[in-house]
C-alpha positions in Angstrom: 40.6 64.1 68.5 39.9 66.5 66.1 42.8 67.9 63.7 40.7 70.8 62.4 37.6 72.6 62.4 35.9 75.2 60.4 32.4 76.7 59.6 30.1 76.0 56.8 27.3 77.8 57.8 26.9 80.8 60.2 23.7 82.3 62.0 22.4 84.1 58.5 23.1 80.9 56.2 21.3 79.0 58.5 18.0 81.3 58.7 18.3 81.5 55.0 18.8 77.7 54.2 15.6 77.3 56.8 13.3 80.1 55.0 14.3 78.3 51.6 12.7 75.1 53.3 9.8 76.7 55.0 8.8 78.2 51.2 9.3 74.7 49.6 7.4 73.1 52.5 4.3 75.5 51.6 4.9 74.7 48.0 5.2 71.2 47.3 2.0 70.8 50.0 0.1 73.7 48.3 -0.2 75.2 51.9 -0.1 73.3 55.2 -3.6 71.9 55.5 -3.3 68.6 57.5 1.0 69.1 58.0 2.3 68.5 61.2 6.1 69.2 61.6 7.7 66.8 64.0 11.3 67.5 65.2 13.5 64.8 65.9 15.3 65.2 69.2 17.4 67.2 70.0 18.3 69.6 67.5 15.5 69.0 65.3 13.2 69.8 67.5 14.6 73.4 67.2 14.8 73.5 63.5 11.0 72.1 63.4 10.0 75.2 65.5 11.9 77.7 63.9 10.3 76.3 60.1 6.8 76.7 61.6 7.6 80.2 63.2 8.8 81.2 59.6 5.8 79.7 57.9 3.7 81.8 60.4 5.5 84.8 59.2 5.2 83.7 55.6 1.4 82.6 55.5 0.1 83.7 58.9 -0.7 79.9 59.8 0.0 78.2 63.2 1.7 74.8 62.3 1.4 72.2 64.6 4.6 71.2 66.3 5.7 67.6 67.9 9.0 66.2 68.9 9.9 62.6 68.6 12.9 60.9 70.6 13.9 58.0 68.6 16.7 56.6 71.1 14.6 53.4 71.7 14.0 52.7 68.2 17.7 52.6 67.0 18.7 49.2 65.3 21.4 49.2 68.1 19.1 49.6 70.8 16.8 47.8 72.8 13.1 47.9 71.5 11.0 50.5 73.1 8.0 49.2 75.4 5.7 52.3 75.0 5.8 54.7 72.1 4.1 57.0 74.6 7.5 57.4 75.7 9.2 58.6 72.2 6.2 61.1 71.2 6.2 64.3 72.7 3.4 66.0 70.5 0.7 66.5 73.2 -2.7 65.9 71.8 -1.7 66.0 68.0 -3.1 63.1 66.2 -1.1 62.0 63.1 -3.8 59.6 61.6 -4.2 61.0 57.9 -1.8 63.8 58.5 1.3 64.9 56.3 4.1 64.4 58.6 7.0 66.6 57.9 10.2 64.9 60.3 12.6 67.6 60.8 16.3 66.7 61.5 19.7 68.4 61.8 21.9 66.1 59.7 21.1 63.2 57.5 24.0 60.9 57.3 23.4 56.6 57.0 19.5 57.3 57.2 19.1 55.0 60.4 17.8 58.2 62.5 15.3 58.5 60.1 14.2 54.9 59.6 13.8 54.8 63.6 11.7 58.2 63.5 9.4 56.5 60.8 9.2 53.3 62.5 8.1 55.4 66.0 5.7 57.0 63.8 4.0 54.5 62.5 3.8 52.8 65.8 1.7 55.9 67.0 -0.7 55.8 63.4 -1.0 55.7 60.0 0.0 59.5 58.5 -1.1 60.4 55.0 2.6 60.8 54.2 5.6 61.2 55.9 8.4 64.1 54.2 12.1 64.5 55.4 13.5 67.8 56.1 17.0 68.3 57.1 19.8 71.0 57.5 22.1 69.5 56.1 22.6 66.0 54.1 26.3 64.9 53.7 25.8 61.6 52.2 26.8 58.1 53.2 23.2 56.9 53.2 23.1 52.9 54.3 19.6 53.2 53.9 17.4 54.5 50.6 16.5 57.1 52.3 16.4 60.5 50.8 15.0 63.9 52.3 12.5 66.1 50.6 13.7 69.5 51.7 17.6 70.1 52.0 19.1 73.3 53.9 23.0 72.7 52.6 24.2 69.4 50.9 28.0 68.9 51.9 29.7 66.3 50.3 31.8 64.6 53.3 34.3 61.6 53.9 33.6 59.2 56.3 36.6 60.9 58.7 34.6 64.1 58.7 31.9 64.9 61.3 29.2 67.8 60.9 28.5 69.6 64.2 25.3 72.1 64.1 24.9 74.4 66.9 21.7 76.0 67.6 21.5 79.2 69.9 18.8 77.1 72.1 21.1 75.0 73.6 24.7 75.9 72.1 24.2 79.6 72.7 25.3 80.4 68.8 23.9 79.3 65.1 26.8 77.5 63.0 27.1 74.3 61.1 30.9 73.2 61.6 32.8 70.6 59.7 35.6 68.8 61.6 38.4 66.2 60.4 38.6 63.6 62.4 42.3 62.3 63.7 43.3 58.7 63.4 40.9 57.7 60.9 
């Protein structure tokens, strides 16, 4: 049960964060040649598409976007039988490409580890970078994002919720204090 909930980011703050991330991606990679954005299901996909649209506005270049479902790669689930079940990038080839994984919230690092495992099963990218809208800390694995929309130090009794208009009908990042912890 939730005790209290309040907004950390509104629609404009999310857009500004994604615009900054887009510029940082362009700067760090000296453009987007050989780059592919891959969104981690569910909200990472929509964030990846938004970043691709912003990069298209800024540079006039269309950046390929794929999506990955890491549910079967999580270390608390049964191993996946086929990588085709998890990667939905169409004909995108990741071999020798710069992959920019996109997710909504970085917490323990286990989701990102699972996404990297799934990508490595598909081929050998030149490099993997990580973009997240919110980094809330509490890492259990040595994973750090290359691009961060907002750092939000949290306690383990708090929950970060990202709402996106594509599925939630509004854009917001909320923090919630959980009861009983």
